[in-house]
DRENFIMAR-444784 format. One line per 5 residues: their letters; for each residue x, z, y of C-alpha. Coordinates in nm, 2 decimals. Example, Ala and Ser with C-alpha at 12.3 -4.5 7.8 and 13.67 -1.06 7.14 Angstrom:
<pts>
as) 1.23/0.78/-0.45  1.37/0.71/-0.11
</pts>
This chain:
<pts>
mtmpr) 9.90/10.25/7.26  10.20/10.47/7.36  10.11/10.80/7.53  10.27/10.88/7.86  10.60/11.06/7.85
lfwkf) 10.46/11.35/8.06  10.19/11.42/7.80  10.46/11.45/7.53  10.67/11.68/7.75  10.37/11.91/7.81
friiw) 10.29/11.90/7.44  10.65/11.99/7.34  10.67/12.27/7.60  10.34/12.43/7.48  10.43/12.39/7.11
ltlaa) 10.78/12.52/7.15  10.66/12.82/7.36  10.40/12.91/7.10  10.65/12.88/6.82  10.91/13.08/7.01
slaai) 10.65/13.36/7.08  10.55/13.39/6.72  10.92/13.40/6.61  10.98/13.67/6.87  10.69/13.89/6.75
ilivk) 10.80/13.85/6.38  11.15/13.95/6.49  11.01/14.26/6.66  10.81/14.35/6.35  11.12/14.33/6.14
llqav) 11.33/14.53/6.39  11.06/14.81/6.38  11.06/14.79/6.00  10.70/14.71/6.01  10.70/14.46/5.73
pfase) 10.36/14.34/5.60  10.18/14.60/5.38  10.44/14.87/5.47  10.17/15.14/5.53  9.99/15.04/5.21
leher) 10.32/15.07/5.01  10.38/15.42/5.16  10.03/15.53/5.05  10.08/15.39/4.70  10.41/15.56/4.66
rtlvl) 10.26/15.90/4.76  9.96/15.85/4.53  10.19/15.76/4.24  10.41/16.07/4.29  10.10/16.30/4.32
nltan) 9.95/16.15/4.01  10.27/16.17/3.81  10.32/16.54/3.91  9.96/16.62/3.82  10.01/16.47/3.47
ilaed) 10.33/16.66/3.41  10.17/16.98/3.53  9.87/16.93/3.30  10.07/16.84/2.99  10.40/17.03/3.02
geaaa) 10.32/17.32/3.24  10.42/17.47/3.57  10.79/17.49/3.50  10.82/17.12/3.41  10.62/17.03/3.72
arfvs) 10.84/17.24/3.94  11.16/17.08/3.80  11.00/16.73/3.87  10.92/16.83/4.23  11.27/16.95/4.29
tsekt) 11.42/16.64/4.14  11.19/16.41/4.33  11.26/16.57/4.66  11.63/16.53/4.61  11.60/16.16/4.53
qplgl) 11.31/16.05/4.75  11.19/16.32/4.99  10.82/16.29/5.05  10.74/16.65/5.13  10.61/16.72/4.77
tlskh) 10.51/17.08/4.72  10.35/17.28/4.44  10.14/17.59/4.50  9.88/17.78/4.30  9.57/18.00/4.34
ddada) 9.46/18.26/4.09  9.09/18.16/4.14  9.04/17.85/3.92  8.71/17.79/4.10  8.91/17.69/4.41
cgenn) 8.98/17.35/4.25  8.72/17.11/4.36  8.67/16.74/4.40  8.81/16.74/4.75  9.13/16.55/4.67
tvitr) 9.27/16.33/4.94  9.55/16.07/4.97  9.81/16.35/5.02  9.67/16.63/4.81  9.57/16.70/4.45
svpkd) 9.41/17.00/4.28  9.49/17.06/3.91  9.32/17.34/3.71  9.53/17.48/3.42  9.50/17.80/3.22
gvcyw) 9.26/17.95/3.47  9.49/17.88/3.76  9.43/17.62/4.04  9.74/17.43/4.13  9.77/17.24/4.46
lsvsa) 10.00/16.95/4.50  10.06/16.79/4.84  10.29/16.55/5.01  10.37/16.49/5.38  10.15/16.24/5.56
pagst) 10.33/15.91/5.62  10.48/15.87/5.97  10.25/15.68/6.19  10.40/15.36/6.36  10.30/15.27/6.71
fdslg) 10.32/14.92/6.61  10.06/14.97/6.34  9.80/15.05/6.61  9.88/14.72/6.77  9.82/14.53/6.45
pflpw) 9.46/14.42/6.53  9.57/14.31/6.87  9.88/14.12/6.76  9.72/13.77/6.75  9.57/13.81/7.09
ltilv) 9.90/13.96/7.23  10.08/13.65/7.08  9.84/13.41/7.25  9.87/13.60/7.58  10.25/13.60/7.58
astia) 10.27/13.24/7.47  10.02/13.12/7.73  10.20/13.31/8.00  10.54/13.16/7.91  10.39/12.81/7.87
agala) 10.20/12.83/8.20  10.52/12.95/8.38  10.73/12.67/8.23  10.47/12.40/8.31  10.42/12.53/8.66
rylir) 10.79/12.53/8.73  10.82/12.18/8.57  10.55/12.04/8.79  10.60/12.23/9.11  10.97/12.14/9.17
pvvhl) 10.91/11.76/9.19  10.59/11.81/9.39  10.79/12.01/9.64  11.05/11.73/9.66  10.77/11.48/9.71
rdgls) 10.61/11.69/9.98  10.95/11.71/10.16  10.99/11.34/10.13  10.64/11.27/10.27  10.70/11.51/10.55
alahg) 11.03/11.33/10.63  10.84/10.99/10.64  10.58/11.14/10.86  10.85/11.23/11.11  11.01/10.89/11.10
rfdfr) 11.30/10.98/10.87  11.31/10.67/10.64  11.65/10.75/10.50  11.52/11.05/10.30  11.55/11.00/9.92
igdkm) 11.43/11.22/9.63  11.51/11.02/9.32  11.85/11.19/9.28  11.68/11.53/9.28  11.48/11.48/8.96
agrkd) 11.76/11.63/8.75  11.77/11.36/8.48  11.39/11.36/8.42  11.24/11.05/8.27  10.86/11.06/8.31
evtal) 10.58/10.95/8.53  10.68/11.20/8.80  11.03/11.05/8.81  10.88/10.70/8.83  10.67/10.82/9.13
aydfd) 10.99/10.96/9.29  11.17/10.63/9.26  10.86/10.45/9.39  10.88/10.68/9.69  11.24/10.59/9.74
asaar) 11.17/10.22/9.72  10.89/10.26/9.97  11.11/10.46/10.20  11.38/10.20/10.17  11.14/9.92/10.25
lqelq) 11.01/10.11/10.55  11.36/10.16/10.67  11.43/9.79/10.63  11.12/9.71/10.83  11.22/9.96/11.10
daqqr) 11.57/9.81/11.12  11.43/9.46/11.12  11.19/9.55/11.40  11.46/9.71/11.61  11.69/9.41/11.54
lfhdv) 11.41/9.18/11.64  11.34/9.36/11.97  11.72/9.35/12.04  11.75/8.98/11.96  11.43/8.88/12.15
shelr) 11.55/9.07/12.46  11.89/8.91/12.43  11.75/8.56/12.39  11.50/8.61/12.68  11.78/8.74/12.91
splsr) 11.97/8.41/12.91  11.70/8.17/13.04  11.57/8.44/13.28  11.92/8.48/13.42  11.95/8.10/13.47
lqaav) 11.61/8.11/13.65  11.73/8.38/13.88  12.04/8.18/13.95  11.84/7.87/14.03  11.62/8.07/14.27
gvlrq) 11.93/8.21/14.44  12.07/7.86/14.48  11.74/7.74/14.63  11.75/8.02/14.88  12.10/7.92/14.99
spakl) 12.06/7.55/14.97  11.70/7.43/15.01  11.82/7.07/14.99  11.88/7.11/14.62  11.51/7.17/14.56
gvmld) 11.46/6.87/14.32  11.76/6.95/14.10  11.68/7.32/14.08  11.31/7.26/14.00  11.42/7.04/13.71
rmdre) 11.65/7.32/13.59  11.37/7.57/13.62  11.13/7.35/13.43  11.38/7.33/13.14  11.43/7.71/13.14
verld) 11.06/7.77/13.14  11.02/7.52/12.86  11.29/7.71/12.66  11.11/8.04/12.73  10.78/7.89/12.61
tlvge) 10.94/7.76/12.30  11.11/8.09/12.22  10.79/8.29/12.28  10.59/8.05/12.07  10.83/8.09/11.78
vltla) 10.84/8.46/11.81  10.46/8.47/11.81  10.45/8.25/11.51  10.69/8.47/11.32  10.50/8.78/11.42
rltag) 10.17/8.63/11.31  10.31/8.53/10.97  10.46/8.88/10.92  10.16/9.08/11.04  9.91/8.85/10.86
sgrpl) 10.07/8.86/10.52  9.76/9.04/10.38  9.51/8.80/10.55  9.35/8.51/10.35  9.49/8.17/10.42
ktqtl) 9.27/7.90/10.59  9.34/7.64/10.33  9.25/7.27/10.30  9.36/7.01/10.05  9.65/6.80/10.17
diiel) 9.90/6.56/10.02  10.23/6.75/10.08  10.45/6.45/10.02  10.25/6.25/10.28  10.29/6.53/10.52
lneil) 10.66/6.54/10.45  10.69/6.16/10.51  10.53/6.20/10.85  10.78/6.47/10.94  11.07/6.25/10.82
gdaaf) 10.95/5.96/11.03  10.95/6.18/11.34  11.29/6.33/11.25  11.44/5.98/11.21  11.44/5.93/11.59
eahar) 11.64/6.25/11.65  11.88/6.16/11.36  11.93/5.81/11.50  12.04/5.96/11.84  12.32/6.15/11.66
eveit) 12.40/5.85/11.43  12.28/6.04/11.13  12.12/5.87/10.83  11.81/6.05/10.68  11.57/5.99/10.40
tsvdg) 11.27/5.84/10.57  11.02/5.85/10.29  10.96/6.01/9.95  10.75/5.85/9.68  10.48/6.04/9.50
ifrae) 10.16/6.24/9.55  10.12/6.61/9.54  9.78/6.74/9.66  9.77/7.11/9.72  9.55/7.37/9.88
vegel) 9.75/7.49/10.18  9.72/7.60/10.54  9.83/7.28/10.69  9.98/7.42/11.02  10.20/7.67/10.84
iyral) 10.33/7.42/10.58  10.39/7.16/10.86  10.59/7.41/11.06  10.79/7.51/10.75  10.88/7.16/10.65
envvr) 10.95/7.05/11.01  11.18/7.35/11.07  11.39/7.29/10.76  11.42/6.91/10.82  11.50/6.94/11.19
navky) 11.75/7.22/11.11  11.93/6.99/10.87  11.94/6.71/11.13  12.06/6.95/11.40  12.35/7.10/11.21
taehs) 12.47/6.81/10.99  12.79/6.64/11.10  12.77/6.32/11.31  12.78/5.99/11.12  12.67/6.19/10.81
rvtva) 12.35/6.19/10.60  12.06/6.42/10.54  11.90/6.38/10.20  11.55/6.48/10.11  11.44/6.48/9.75
cetma) 11.12/6.59/9.58  11.05/6.70/9.22  10.68/6.71/9.12  10.59/6.95/8.84  10.25/7.03/8.69
drlri) 10.16/7.31/8.94  10.45/7.31/9.17  10.64/7.09/9.41  11.01/7.13/9.47  11.16/6.99/9.79
cvtdq) 11.54/6.99/9.85  11.68/6.92/10.19  12.06/6.87/10.19  12.29/6.82/10.50  12.66/6.75/10.54
gpgvg) 12.73/7.01/10.80  12.97/7.30/10.80  12.75/7.51/10.57  12.77/7.89/10.55  12.96/8.15/10.36
rdele) 12.81/8.26/10.02  12.75/8.60/10.17  12.53/8.44/10.44  12.29/8.25/10.21  12.03/8.52/10.25
rifqp) 12.11/8.63/10.61  12.04/8.29/10.76  11.67/8.35/10.68  11.66/8.65/10.90  11.53/8.61/11.26
fsrgk) 11.79/8.50/11.51  12.05/8.45/11.24  12.28/8.15/11.22  12.59/8.08/11.01  12.91/8.22/11.15
dampr) 13.06/7.87/11.19  12.74/7.70/11.32  12.77/7.54/11.66  12.50/7.62/11.91  12.25/7.34/11.91
ggygl) 11.98/7.49/12.14  11.78/7.67/11.87  11.71/8.04/11.84  11.77/8.10/11.47  11.40/8.14/11.40
glaia) 11.33/7.81/11.21  11.44/7.92/10.86  11.28/8.26/10.90  10.94/8.10/10.99  10.98/7.85/10.70
rqaie) 11.04/8.12/10.44  10.75/8.34/10.57  10.51/8.04/10.56  10.61/7.92/10.21  10.60/8.28/10.07
rhggr) 10.26/8.33/10.22  10.14/8.06/9.97  10.32/8.22/9.68  10.62/7.99/9.69  10.99/8.06/9.75
vhasl) 11.27/7.93/9.97  11.64/7.97/9.90  11.97/7.82/10.02  12.26/7.70/9.81  12.60/7.53/9.87
peagg) 12.64/7.18/9.72  12.97/7.09/9.56  13.02/6.81/9.82  12.98/7.06/10.11  12.71/7.12/10.36
laitl) 12.39/7.33/10.29  12.09/7.27/10.07  11.76/7.43/10.14  11.51/7.43/9.85  11.14/7.49/9.90
elprr) 10.90/7.55/9.61  10.53/7.53/9.68  10.25/7.60/9.43  9.95/7.37/9.41  9.72/7.66/9.48
pmpyg) 9.81/7.98/9.68  9.93/8.27/9.48  9.92/8.64/9.57  10.17/8.71/9.85  10.52/8.79/9.71
atgae) 10.44/8.64/9.36  10.66/8.33/9.32  10.63/8.27/8.95  10.91/8.02/8.98  11.22/7.99/8.77
s) 11.55/7.99/8.95
</pts>
């Protein structure tokens, strides 16, 4: 199992900090000439000089010892001195590291050297390991704190921006090339902010479109009321007109409520029952045949096969009906609407193809947004909500809906529905 990147970054920071601290302390030791065993070497050198002088004095006499002291001080000054006392009893056993007493011919000779210069660094020797740990820990803690606090500050700023409704705030570009879990969190934040911005834009667009679509029938109702006030004799005609406008308002409000319910209820469980989807499709095709006949359009009236699936019947019925009726509505007169099914082990694919004006390739996704139609589509009395409702309904079941442009022209809408509902947003389908 691979350890997280953040772990290895922390590990490298601590290890490198400790290594750098040790290297710095060794460098300081060398700069101060405090190499290992330096004090011991100084003591050994002084002891050696004292012992050698004492041996020369004992064997060759005072004059030879004095010449050695003079020569030694010229080559390697150690503060070596030779003195004597007439009282031989003054020589005792109180020799030290820097002194010697040598009795010879009834005279007590004293040899001494200067004490080695004490180093401030020597006194720190016992504390050096602890000092190293303290310095390394301080540097590592500072590096880790800086490494962690900077992205946390960016995340805090981002969350504060979201709390104030600023969904355009992004922090992924402020991670300075990092590649770890914190960076992944920053990009997840950006994705969430972008999604919230999309939802906010869609909500504002929906409010605008609903108000625009409601304004037209309301304006016509107001006009009919104005005509009635001026010409009461036209009561029957105006009432019929008002009935049509009220029916349009009712249809529009019903579709908006359906779309809102699908969008808001994406996390709610479906109320499923087992239905034969192909049988349901054939029922819809039979009803659509009357509308197609009125426009002199041929349509596939039935599809062979059986595909039993666990679905919420009302939603699937609305989805299939919207796609089929949309094809009949926008196909060219004296043309044909073709409906084909492909049954797989756990999935049903339905393709509805018309011979209408089609849409541009850049509009294949936009036509599934509420109140969206193709640029070249002629007004046919709809509100541009049918395909949006169809996609929401199919995706609630874990399926997918997409549009394509057949080579012969027109528009093809493909619906893929699983046999059992899948988690919302998981299609599991191949393109």
